[in-house]
C-alpha atoms as an extended CHARMM CRD file, in Angstrom:
* protein
*
       253  EXT
         1         1  MET       CA              0.0000000000        0.0000000000        0.0000000000  PROA      1               0.0000000000
         2         2  PHE       CA              2.7830000000        2.3820000000        0.9330000000  PROA      2               0.0000000000
         3         3  LEU       CA              4.6020000000        1.5830000000       -2.3140000000  PROA      3               0.0000000000
         4         4  ARG       CA              1.4570000000        2.2660000000       -4.2860000000  PROA      4               0.0000000000
         5         5  ILE       CA              1.1230000000        5.7020000000       -2.6390000000  PROA      5               0.0000000000
         6         6  LEU       CA              4.7310000000        6.5300000000       -3.4960000000  PROA      6               0.0000000000
         7         7  ILE       CA              4.1710000000        5.5630000000       -7.1190000000  PROA      7               0.0000000000
         8         8  CYS       CA              1.0550000000        7.7380000000       -7.3120000000  PROA      8               0.0000000000
         9         9  LEU       CA              2.9140000000       10.6860000000       -5.8380000000  PROA      9               0.0000000000
        10        10  PHE       CA              5.7220000000       10.2060000000       -8.3370000000  PROA      10              0.0000000000
        11        11  VAL       CA              3.2700000000       10.1830000000      -11.2440000000  PROA      11              0.0000000000
        12        12  VAL       CA              1.5290000000       13.3320000000       -9.9960000000  PROA      12              0.0000000000
        13        13  MET       CA              4.7940000000       15.2000000000       -9.4280000000  PROA      13              0.0000000000
        14        14  HSD       CA              6.1420000000       14.1030000000      -12.7970000000  PROA      14              0.0000000000
        15        15  SER       CA              2.9680000000       15.3070000000      -14.5340000000  PROA      15              0.0000000000
        16        16  MET       CA              3.1620000000       18.6590000000      -12.7680000000  PROA      16              0.0000000000
        17        17  PHE       CA              6.7790000000       19.0560000000      -13.8120000000  PROA      17              0.0000000000
        18        18  LEU       CA              5.9790000000       18.2630000000      -17.4320000000  PROA      18              0.0000000000
        19        19  GLY       CA              3.0330000000       20.6090000000      -17.3610000000  PROA      19              0.0000000000
        20        20  ALA       CA              5.1880000000       23.4540000000      -16.0700000000  PROA      20              0.0000000000
        21        21  SER       CA              7.9740000000       23.0920000000      -18.6030000000  PROA      21              0.0000000000
        22        22  PRO       CA              6.2670000000       24.8070000000      -21.5730000000  PROA      22              0.0000000000
        23        23  ALA       CA              5.5180000000       27.8820000000      -19.4630000000  PROA      23              0.0000000000
        24        24  SER       CA              9.0630000000       28.0350000000      -18.1630000000  PROA      24              0.0000000000
        25        25  ALA       CA             10.3340000000       27.8650000000      -21.7440000000  PROA      25              0.0000000000
        26        26  GLU       CA              8.1550000000       30.8110000000      -22.8080000000  PROA      26              0.0000000000
        27        27  THR       CA             10.0450000000       33.7800000000      -24.2410000000  PROA      27              0.0000000000
        28        28  GLU       CA              8.7640000000       37.2610000000      -23.4770000000  PROA      28              0.0000000000
        29        29  ILE       CA              9.5990000000       40.2890000000      -25.5850000000  PROA      29              0.0000000000
        30        30  LEU       CA              8.8960000000       43.7840000000      -24.2890000000  PROA      30              0.0000000000
        31        31  VAL       CA              7.8540000000       46.3640000000      -26.8660000000  PROA      31              0.0000000000
        32        32  SER       CA              8.1720000000       50.0420000000      -25.9100000000  PROA      32              0.0000000000
        33        33  ALA       CA              5.7900000000       51.7730000000      -28.2960000000  PROA      33              0.0000000000
        34        34  ALA       CA              4.3480000000       55.2240000000      -28.9270000000  PROA      34              0.0000000000
        35        35  ALA       CA              0.9800000000       55.7710000000      -27.2270000000  PROA      35              0.0000000000
        36        36  SER       CA             -0.8190000000       56.1720000000      -30.5660000000  PROA      36              0.0000000000
        37        37  LEU       CA             -0.0190000000       52.5180000000      -31.3450000000  PROA      37              0.0000000000
        38        38  THR       CA             -1.8420000000       51.1790000000      -28.2720000000  PROA      38              0.0000000000
        39        39  GLU       CA             -4.9310000000       49.6460000000      -29.8590000000  PROA      39              0.0000000000
        40        40  SER       CA             -3.2940000000       48.3480000000      -33.0390000000  PROA      40              0.0000000000
        41        41  PHE       CA             -0.2250000000       46.8900000000      -31.3140000000  PROA      41              0.0000000000
        42        42  LYS       CA             -2.2800000000       45.0300000000      -28.7310000000  PROA      42              0.0000000000
        43        43  GLU       CA             -4.0500000000       43.2270000000      -31.5560000000  PROA      43              0.0000000000
        44        44  ILE       CA             -0.8280000000       42.7020000000      -33.5040000000  PROA      44              0.0000000000
        45        45  GLY       CA              0.8180000000       41.2890000000      -30.3730000000  PROA      45              0.0000000000
        46        46  LYS       CA             -1.9060000000       38.6490000000      -30.0460000000  PROA      46              0.0000000000
        47        47  SER       CA             -1.6470000000       37.7680000000      -33.7280000000  PROA      47              0.0000000000
        48        48  PHE       CA              2.1460000000       37.4670000000      -33.5380000000  PROA      48              0.0000000000
        49        49  ALA       CA              1.9530000000       35.2540000000      -30.4360000000  PROA      49              0.0000000000
        50        50  GLU       CA             -0.5340000000       32.9350000000      -32.1440000000  PROA      50              0.0000000000
        51        51  LYS       CA              1.8760000000       32.4680000000      -35.0180000000  PROA      51              0.0000000000
        52        52  ASN       CA              4.8700000000       32.0560000000      -32.6940000000  PROA      52              0.0000000000
        53        53  PRO       CA              4.0120000000       29.5370000000      -29.9500000000  PROA      53              0.0000000000
        54        54  GLY       CA              6.0650000000       30.0260000000      -26.8210000000  PROA      54              0.0000000000
        55        55  VAL       CA              6.4710000000       33.7650000000      -27.3650000000  PROA      55              0.0000000000
        56        56  LYS       CA              4.6400000000       36.3260000000      -25.2390000000  PROA      56              0.0000000000
        57        57  VAL       CA              4.5190000000       39.9910000000      -26.2670000000  PROA      57              0.0000000000
        58        58  SER       CA              4.2490000000       42.6350000000      -23.5270000000  PROA      58              0.0000000000
        59        59  PHE       CA              3.9320000000       46.3610000000      -24.1070000000  PROA      59              0.0000000000
        60        60  ASN       CA              5.0270000000       49.6210000000      -22.5480000000  PROA      60              0.0000000000
        61        61  PHE       CA              2.9880000000       52.4420000000      -24.1040000000  PROA      61              0.0000000000
        62        62  ALA       CA              3.8620000000       56.0990000000      -23.5380000000  PROA      62              0.0000000000
        63        63  ALA       CA              4.9150000000       59.2250000000      -25.3870000000  PROA      63              0.0000000000
        64        64  THR       CA              7.9530000000       58.5870000000      -27.5820000000  PROA      64              0.0000000000
        65        65  GLY       CA             10.2160000000       61.0180000000      -25.6960000000  PROA      65              0.0000000000
        66        66  PRO       CA              9.8700000000       59.3700000000      -22.2790000000  PROA      66              0.0000000000
        67        67  LEU       CA             10.2350000000       55.9250000000      -23.8580000000  PROA      67              0.0000000000
        68        68  LEU       CA             13.5550000000       56.9450000000      -25.3900000000  PROA      68              0.0000000000
        69        69  GLN       CA             14.6960000000       58.3280000000      -22.0360000000  PROA      69              0.0000000000
        70        70  GLN       CA             13.8130000000       55.0390000000      -20.3490000000  PROA      70              0.0000000000
        71        71  ILE       CA             15.8000000000       53.0480000000      -22.8990000000  PROA      71              0.0000000000
        72        72  ALA       CA             18.7530000000       55.4520000000      -22.6550000000  PROA      72              0.0000000000
        73        73  GLN       CA             18.7500000000       54.9480000000      -18.8830000000  PROA      73              0.0000000000
        74        74  GLY       CA             18.9050000000       51.1780000000      -19.2510000000  PROA      74              0.0000000000
        75        75  ALA       CA             15.2580000000       50.2340000000      -18.7360000000  PROA      75              0.0000000000
        76        76  PRO       CA             14.5010000000       46.7680000000      -20.1470000000  PROA      76              0.0000000000
        77        77  ALA       CA             13.0700000000       46.7190000000      -23.6840000000  PROA      77              0.0000000000
        78        78  ASP       CA             13.4780000000       44.5600000000      -26.7660000000  PROA      78              0.0000000000
        79        79  VAL       CA             11.7160000000       46.6880000000      -29.3820000000  PROA      79              0.0000000000
        80        80  PHE       CA             11.3610000000       50.4710000000      -29.7040000000  PROA      80              0.0000000000
        81        81  ALA       CA              8.5530000000       51.8230000000      -31.9100000000  PROA      81              0.0000000000
        82        82  SER       CA              8.6220000000       55.6010000000      -32.3290000000  PROA      82              0.0000000000
        83        83  ALA       CA              5.9820000000       58.0180000000      -33.6220000000  PROA      83              0.0000000000
        84        84  ASP       CA              8.6130000000       60.1050000000      -35.4020000000  PROA      84              0.0000000000
        85        85  GLN       CA             11.9330000000       59.8250000000      -37.1870000000  PROA      85              0.0000000000
        86        86  GLU       CA             13.6260000000       62.4370000000      -34.9810000000  PROA      86              0.0000000000
        87        87  SER       CA             13.4000000000       60.2930000000      -31.8430000000  PROA      87              0.0000000000
        88        88  MET       CA             14.6510000000       57.2030000000      -33.6550000000  PROA      88              0.0000000000
        89        89  ASP       CA             17.5300000000       59.2470000000      -35.0900000000  PROA      89              0.0000000000
        90        90  LYS       CA             18.5060000000       60.1430000000      -31.5050000000  PROA      90              0.0000000000
        91        91  ALA       CA             18.2720000000       56.4960000000      -30.4860000000  PROA      91              0.0000000000
        92        92  GLU       CA             20.4890000000       55.4990000000      -33.3860000000  PROA      92              0.0000000000
        93        93  LYS       CA             23.0910000000       58.1830000000      -32.7110000000  PROA      93              0.0000000000
        94        94  GLY       CA             23.1260000000       57.2390000000      -29.0320000000  PROA      94              0.0000000000
        95        95  GLY       CA             23.7690000000       53.5960000000      -29.8440000000  PROA      95              0.0000000000
        96        96  PHE       CA             20.5180000000       52.5010000000      -28.2240000000  PROA      96              0.0000000000
        97        97  ILE       CA             19.2420000000       50.4460000000      -31.1760000000  PROA      97              0.0000000000
        98        98  LEU       CA             20.7530000000       47.5110000000      -33.0290000000  PROA      98              0.0000000000
        99        99  PRO       CA             22.4430000000       48.6720000000      -36.2710000000  PROA      99              0.0000000000
       100       100  GLY       CA             20.5700000000       47.5400000000      -39.3710000000  PROA      100             0.0000000000
       101       101  SER       CA             17.3550000000       46.6510000000      -37.5210000000  PROA      101             0.0000000000
       102       102  ARG       CA             15.5080000000       49.9200000000      -38.1590000000  PROA      102             0.0000000000
       103       103  ILE       CA             12.5630000000       49.9360000000      -40.5640000000  PROA      103             0.0000000000
       104       104  ASN       CA              9.5070000000       52.1200000000      -41.2530000000  PROA      104             0.0000000000
       105       105  PHE       CA              6.2160000000       50.2800000000      -40.8420000000  PROA      105             0.0000000000
       106       106  ALA       CA              3.3200000000       52.7830000000      -40.7340000000  PROA      106             0.0000000000
       107       107  GLY       CA              2.1990000000       56.3080000000      -41.4840000000  PROA      107             0.0000000000
       108       108  ASN       CA             -0.3200000000       58.6700000000      -39.9090000000  PROA      108             0.0000000000
       109       109  SER       CA             -1.7660000000       62.1620000000      -40.2980000000  PROA      109             0.0000000000
       110       110  LEU       CA             -2.4330000000       65.1330000000      -38.0330000000  PROA      110             0.0000000000
       111       111  VAL       CA             -6.0320000000       66.2250000000      -37.4760000000  PROA      111             0.0000000000
       112       112  LEU       CA             -7.8330000000       69.0290000000      -35.6700000000  PROA      112             0.0000000000
       113       113  ILE       CA            -10.6660000000       67.6540000000      -33.5400000000  PROA      113             0.0000000000
       114       114  ALA       CA            -13.4300000000       69.0150000000      -31.3220000000  PROA      114             0.0000000000
       115       115  PRO       CA            -15.9680000000       67.4980000000      -28.9150000000  PROA      115             0.0000000000
       116       116  VAL       CA            -19.0000000000       66.1750000000      -30.8010000000  PROA      116             0.0000000000
       117       117  ASN       CA            -21.3690000000       68.4730000000      -28.9140000000  PROA      117             0.0000000000
       118       118  MET       CA            -19.3290000000       71.6750000000      -29.3830000000  PROA      118             0.0000000000
       119       119  PRO       CA            -19.8860000000       73.3990000000      -32.7640000000  PROA      119             0.0000000000
       120       120  VAL       CA            -17.5340000000       76.2860000000      -31.9450000000  PROA      120             0.0000000000
       121       121  VAL       CA            -14.6340000000       75.1380000000      -34.1310000000  PROA      121             0.0000000000
       122       122  THR       CA            -15.1670000000       74.5520000000      -37.8460000000  PROA      122             0.0000000000
       123       123  GLY       CA            -11.6480000000       75.2400000000      -39.0750000000  PROA      123             0.0000000000
       124       124  LEU       CA             -8.1140000000       76.2010000000      -38.1060000000  PROA      124             0.0000000000
       125       125  GLY       CA             -8.9360000000       79.9050000000      -38.2120000000  PROA      125             0.0000000000
       126       126  ASP       CA            -11.5960000000       79.5220000000      -35.5160000000  PROA      126             0.0000000000
       127       127  LEU       CA             -8.9100000000       78.7530000000      -32.9470000000  PROA      127             0.0000000000
       128       128  LYS       CA             -8.1210000000       82.4780000000      -32.7490000000  PROA      128             0.0000000000
       129       129  SER       CA            -11.6820000000       83.2130000000      -31.6770000000  PROA      129             0.0000000000
       130       130  GLY       CA            -12.3750000000       84.3560000000      -28.1310000000  PROA      130             0.0000000000
       131       131  ARG       CA            -14.8790000000       81.5050000000      -27.8810000000  PROA      131             0.0000000000
       132       132  VAL       CA            -11.9610000000       79.0880000000      -27.9290000000  PROA      132             0.0000000000
       133       133  GLN       CA            -10.3120000000       79.1870000000      -24.5180000000  PROA      133             0.0000000000
       134       134  LYS       CA             -8.3570000000       75.9000000000      -24.4790000000  PROA      134             0.0000000000
       135       135  ILE       CA             -6.6940000000       73.7700000000      -27.1400000000  PROA      135             0.0000000000
       136       136  ALA       CA             -5.2450000000       70.3470000000      -26.3300000000  PROA      136             0.0000000000
       137       137  MET       CA             -1.9960000000       69.1510000000      -27.8580000000  PROA      137             0.0000000000
       138       138  GLY       CA              0.9830000000       67.0160000000      -26.9880000000  PROA      138             0.0000000000
       139       139  ASN       CA              3.9330000000       68.7170000000      -25.3180000000  PROA      139             0.0000000000
       140       140  PRO       CA              6.3760000000       69.5410000000      -28.1480000000  PROA      140             0.0000000000
       141       141  GLU       CA              9.3010000000       68.8730000000      -25.8010000000  PROA      141             0.0000000000
       142       142  SER       CA              8.5280000000       65.1630000000      -25.5230000000  PROA      142             0.0000000000
       143       143  VAL       CA              5.5530000000       64.2160000000      -27.7070000000  PROA      143             0.0000000000
       144       144  PRO       CA              5.9910000000       63.8920000000      -31.5070000000  PROA      144             0.0000000000
       145       145  VAL       CA              2.4040000000       64.9370000000      -32.2890000000  PROA      145             0.0000000000
       146       146  GLY       CA              3.1330000000       68.1120000000      -30.3150000000  PROA      146             0.0000000000
       147       147  ARG       CA              6.1730000000       68.8430000000      -32.4700000000  PROA      147             0.0000000000
       148       148  TYR       CA              4.1570000000       68.3000000000      -35.6540000000  PROA      148             0.0000000000
       149       149  THR       CA              1.4330000000       70.6020000000      -34.2970000000  PROA      149             0.0000000000
       150       150  LYS       CA              3.7980000000       73.3790000000      -33.2600000000  PROA      150             0.0000000000
       151       151  ALA       CA              5.5570000000       73.2770000000      -36.6480000000  PROA      151             0.0000000000
       152       152  VAL       CA              2.2170000000       73.6510000000      -38.4650000000  PROA      152             0.0000000000
       153       153  LEU       CA              1.0520000000       76.5170000000      -36.2510000000  PROA      153             0.0000000000
       154       154  GLU       CA              4.3970000000       78.3040000000      -36.6390000000  PROA      154             0.0000000000
       155       155  LYS       CA              4.1900000000       77.9860000000      -40.4140000000  PROA      155             0.0000000000
       156       156  GLN       CA              0.6420000000       79.3740000000      -40.3600000000  PROA      156             0.0000000000
       157       157  GLY       CA              1.7700000000       82.2750000000      -38.1490000000  PROA      157             0.0000000000
       158       158  LEU       CA             -0.5840000000       81.1300000000      -35.3980000000  PROA      158             0.0000000000
       159       159  TRP       CA              1.7760000000       79.7930000000      -32.7430000000  PROA      159             0.0000000000
       160       160  ASP       CA              2.3770000000       83.0270000000      -30.8110000000  PROA      160             0.0000000000
       161       161  THR       CA             -1.3690000000       83.6990000000      -30.6950000000  PROA      161             0.0000000000
       162       162  LEU       CA             -2.4740000000       80.1900000000      -29.7840000000  PROA      162             0.0000000000
       163       163  ALA       CA              0.3480000000       79.0490000000      -27.4790000000  PROA      163             0.0000000000
       164       164  PRO       CA             -1.2500000000       80.6800000000      -24.3640000000  PROA      164             0.0000000000
       165       165  LYS       CA             -4.4210000000       78.6650000000      -25.0230000000  PROA      165             0.0000000000
       166       166  CYS       CA             -2.6570000000       75.3360000000      -25.4100000000  PROA      166             0.0000000000
       167       167  VAL       CA             -3.0650000000       72.6660000000      -22.7450000000  PROA      167             0.0000000000
       168       168  MET       CA             -0.0340000000       70.3890000000      -23.0290000000  PROA      168             0.0000000000
       169       169  GLY       CA             -0.5750000000       66.6510000000      -22.6760000000  PROA      169             0.0000000000
       170       170  ILE       CA              2.0950000000       64.1470000000      -21.7130000000  PROA      170             0.0000000000
       171       171  SER       CA              0.9990000000       61.9940000000      -24.6680000000  PROA      171             0.0000000000
       172       172  VAL       CA             -1.3470000000       62.1270000000      -27.6330000000  PROA      172             0.0000000000
       173       173  LYS       CA             -3.7760000000       59.9850000000      -25.6340000000  PROA      173             0.0000000000
       174       174  GLN       CA             -3.9890000000       62.6060000000      -22.8980000000  PROA      174             0.0000000000
       175       175  ALA       CA             -4.6580000000       65.3370000000      -25.4580000000  PROA      175             0.0000000000
       176       176  LEU       CA             -7.4070000000       63.1500000000      -26.8940000000  PROA      176             0.0000000000
       177       177  GLU       CA             -8.9270000000       62.6140000000      -23.4400000000  PROA      177             0.0000000000
       178       178  TYR       CA             -9.1480000000       66.3640000000      -22.8300000000  PROA      178             0.0000000000
       179       179  VAL       CA            -11.2460000000       66.7000000000      -25.9900000000  PROA      179             0.0000000000
       180       180  MET       CA            -13.3240000000       63.5990000000      -25.2630000000  PROA      180             0.0000000000
       181       181  ARG       CA            -14.2610000000       64.9690000000      -21.8430000000  PROA      181             0.0000000000
       182       182  GLY       CA            -15.1520000000       68.3760000000      -23.2750000000  PROA      182             0.0000000000
       183       183  GLU       CA            -12.5280000000       70.1280000000      -21.1490000000  PROA      183             0.0000000000
       184       184  VAL       CA            -11.2080000000       71.9810000000      -24.2100000000  PROA      184             0.0000000000
       185       185  GLU       CA            -12.8530000000       73.3810000000      -27.3310000000  PROA      185             0.0000000000
       186       186  ALA       CA            -10.3980000000       71.7110000000      -29.7280000000  PROA      186             0.0000000000
       187       187  GLY       CA             -7.2860000000       69.5550000000      -29.9420000000  PROA      187             0.0000000000
       188       188  PHE       CA             -4.6230000000       68.1860000000      -32.2440000000  PROA      188             0.0000000000
       189       189  VAL       CA             -4.1490000000       64.4110000000      -32.4180000000  PROA      189             0.0000000000
       190       190  TYR       CA             -3.3750000000       61.7300000000      -34.9560000000  PROA      190             0.0000000000
       191       191  ALA       CA             -6.1220000000       60.5790000000      -37.3000000000  PROA      191             0.0000000000
       192       192  THR       CA             -5.9020000000       57.1040000000      -35.7670000000  PROA      192             0.0000000000
       193       193  ASP       CA             -6.6360000000       58.4420000000      -32.2770000000  PROA      193             0.0000000000
       194       194  ALA       CA             -9.6180000000       60.4060000000      -33.5410000000  PROA      194             0.0000000000
       195       195  ALA       CA            -10.9380000000       57.2670000000      -35.2340000000  PROA      195             0.0000000000
       196       196  VAL       CA            -10.8290000000       55.2880000000      -31.9870000000  PROA      196             0.0000000000
       197       197  ALA       CA            -12.9060000000       57.9970000000      -30.2570000000  PROA      197             0.0000000000
       198       198  ARG       CA            -15.2510000000       58.7930000000      -33.1420000000  PROA      198             0.0000000000
       199       199  ASP       CA            -18.2930000000       58.6120000000      -30.8700000000  PROA      199             0.0000000000
       200       200  LYS       CA            -16.9810000000       61.4420000000      -28.6670000000  PROA      200             0.0000000000
       201       201  VAL       CA            -14.9560000000       63.6580000000      -31.0010000000  PROA      201             0.0000000000
       202       202  ARG       CA            -15.3890000000       64.9530000000      -34.5180000000  PROA      202             0.0000000000
       203       203  VAL       CA            -12.6370000000       65.5980000000      -37.0190000000  PROA      203             0.0000000000
       204       204  VAL       CA            -12.7240000000       69.2490000000      -38.0380000000  PROA      204             0.0000000000
       205       205  ALA       CA             -9.9120000000       69.0490000000      -40.5820000000  PROA      205             0.0000000000
       206       206  GLU       CA             -6.8590000000       67.0580000000      -41.6080000000  PROA      206             0.0000000000
       207       207  ILE       CA             -3.8200000000       69.2940000000      -41.1540000000  PROA      207             0.0000000000
       208       208  PRO       CA             -1.0090000000       68.9360000000      -43.7280000000  PROA      208             0.0000000000
       209       209  THR       CA              2.4860000000       68.6350000000      -42.2350000000  PROA      209             0.0000000000
       210       210  ASP       CA              5.7970000000       69.5130000000      -43.8850000000  PROA      210             0.0000000000
       211       211  LYS       CA              7.3110000000       66.2440000000      -42.6890000000  PROA      211             0.0000000000
       212       212  ALA       CA              5.4460000000       63.0400000000      -43.4060000000  PROA      212             0.0000000000
       213       213  ILE       CA              4.3590000000       61.2950000000      -40.2130000000  PROA      213             0.0000000000
       214       214  VAL       CA              6.1370000000       57.9570000000      -40.4710000000  PROA      214             0.0000000000
       215       215  TYR       CA              6.6490000000       55.4220000000      -37.6830000000  PROA      215             0.0000000000
       216       216  PRO       CA             10.0380000000       53.6490000000      -37.4240000000  PROA      216             0.0000000000
       217       217  VAL       CA             10.8030000000       50.6050000000      -35.2660000000  PROA      217             0.0000000000
       218       218  ALA       CA             14.0610000000       48.9210000000      -34.2590000000  PROA      218             0.0000000000
       219       219  VAL       CA             15.5620000000       46.2990000000      -31.9680000000  PROA      219             0.0000000000
       220       220  VAL       CA             16.8730000000       47.7940000000      -28.7400000000  PROA      220             0.0000000000
       221       221  ALA       CA             20.6370000000       47.3080000000      -28.4490000000  PROA      221             0.0000000000
       222       222  GLY       CA             20.3040000000       46.0050000000      -24.8880000000  PROA      222             0.0000000000
       223       223  SER       CA             17.6450000000       43.4290000000      -25.7790000000  PROA      223             0.0000000000
       224       224  VAL       CA             18.1800000000       39.9330000000      -24.3770000000  PROA      224             0.0000000000
       225       225  ASN       CA             15.8620000000       38.4830000000      -27.0410000000  PROA      225             0.0000000000
       226       226  LYS       CA             17.1640000000       40.0780000000      -30.2150000000  PROA      226             0.0000000000
       227       227  GLU       CA             16.1210000000       37.2110000000      -32.4950000000  PROA      227             0.0000000000
       228       228  LYS       CA             12.4800000000       37.2840000000      -31.3780000000  PROA      228             0.0000000000
       229       229  ALA       CA             12.5100000000       41.0890000000      -31.3420000000  PROA      229             0.0000000000
       230       230  GLN       CA             13.6800000000       41.0860000000      -34.9550000000  PROA      230             0.0000000000
       231       231  ALA       CA             10.9600000000       38.5810000000      -35.8300000000  PROA      231             0.0000000000
       232       232  PHE       CA              8.3160000000       40.8960000000      -34.3350000000  PROA      232             0.0000000000
       233       233  ILE       CA              9.6560000000       43.8230000000      -36.3430000000  PROA      233             0.0000000000
       234       234  GLN       CA              9.5360000000       41.8330000000      -39.5630000000  PROA      234             0.0000000000
       235       235  TYR       CA              5.9930000000       40.7620000000      -38.7250000000  PROA      235             0.0000000000
       236       236  LEU       CA              4.9350000000       44.4200000000      -38.6700000000  PROA      236             0.0000000000
       237       237  ARG       CA              5.4150000000       44.4570000000      -42.4300000000  PROA      237             0.0000000000
       238       238  SER       CA              3.4510000000       41.2510000000      -43.0090000000  PROA      238             0.0000000000
       239       239  PRO       CA              0.0550000000       41.4000000000      -44.7520000000  PROA      239             0.0000000000
       240       240  GLU       CA             -1.6400000000       40.3710000000      -41.4910000000  PROA      240             0.0000000000
       241       241  ALA       CA             -0.0690000000       43.1600000000      -39.4290000000  PROA      241             0.0000000000
       242       242  GLN       CA             -0.5550000000       45.7640000000      -42.1600000000  PROA      242             0.0000000000
       243       243  THR       CA             -4.2390000000       44.8380000000      -42.3450000000  PROA      243             0.0000000000
       244       244  ILE       CA             -4.5780000000       45.4050000000      -38.6030000000  PROA      244             0.0000000000
       245       245  LEU       CA             -2.7820000000       48.7420000000      -38.8240000000  PROA      245             0.0000000000
       246       246  ALA       CA             -5.0470000000       49.8060000000      -41.6990000000  PROA      246             0.0000000000
       247       247  LYS       CA             -8.1120000000       48.8370000000      -39.6500000000  PROA      247             0.0000000000
       248       248  TYR       CA             -7.0520000000       51.4100000000      -37.0590000000  PROA      248             0.0000000000
       249       249  GLY       CA             -6.4670000000       54.0900000000      -39.6830000000  PROA      249             0.0000000000
       250       250  PHE       CA             -2.7150000000       53.8360000000      -40.2080000000  PROA      250             0.0000000000
       251       251  LYS       CA             -1.2870000000       54.3630000000      -43.6610000000  PROA      251             0.0000000000
       252       252  LYS       CA              1.4880000000       52.4580000000      -45.3770000000  PROA      252             0.0000000000
       253       253  PRO       CA              4.9020000000       53.9990000000      -44.6540000000  PROA      253             0.0000000000
């Protein structure tokens, strides 16, 4: 009887060990990505994991500037996806990305939006009106969409007039939230962000930018899973991933 109990225990323990081994062999890659990629990348991450058993994709979403600072300070990351070329140029010059791993994978556009229930703003010129007290935008110091916005307003000769009205967000998502909650009369975000919140904001106009809004991605130099990170980057250009990006309003790079 005692021997039989020992055998049973051995079988149970052996089964538990075998059951735990696949999980212990799982590889996790951490993708630090611009906030505007949140919805699309979450879906792409699931799709990539389904096609790559044993690989888990985790995300760190924030404004591009802070993400670059984190990577520069040694924070763990395997992939860096930026909302602008300028930030990726800095990463490359600083030696923070793997040489030869950088590619462009998506494009976007800048739009002027307003709360659905506020008819005050019908065009860029309306922002000068006294009826417009607050305008949401990303902080140009750290948020790419803020830099695109400031460049447009400077070119139009509107920056000095509108700057005092601008409420600076720490990311494009925060700027979007200000408009969604009706805390401002207007805001500047990416077309993809406006599309996600189409029930709460309306697109007033698409705003042309001098520089095309193109998203680059690269393997982080300090990655401990460079092979899987590279595989994820290549997947971003696959028909499946490009279809997902298009669903959320992104353009081809």
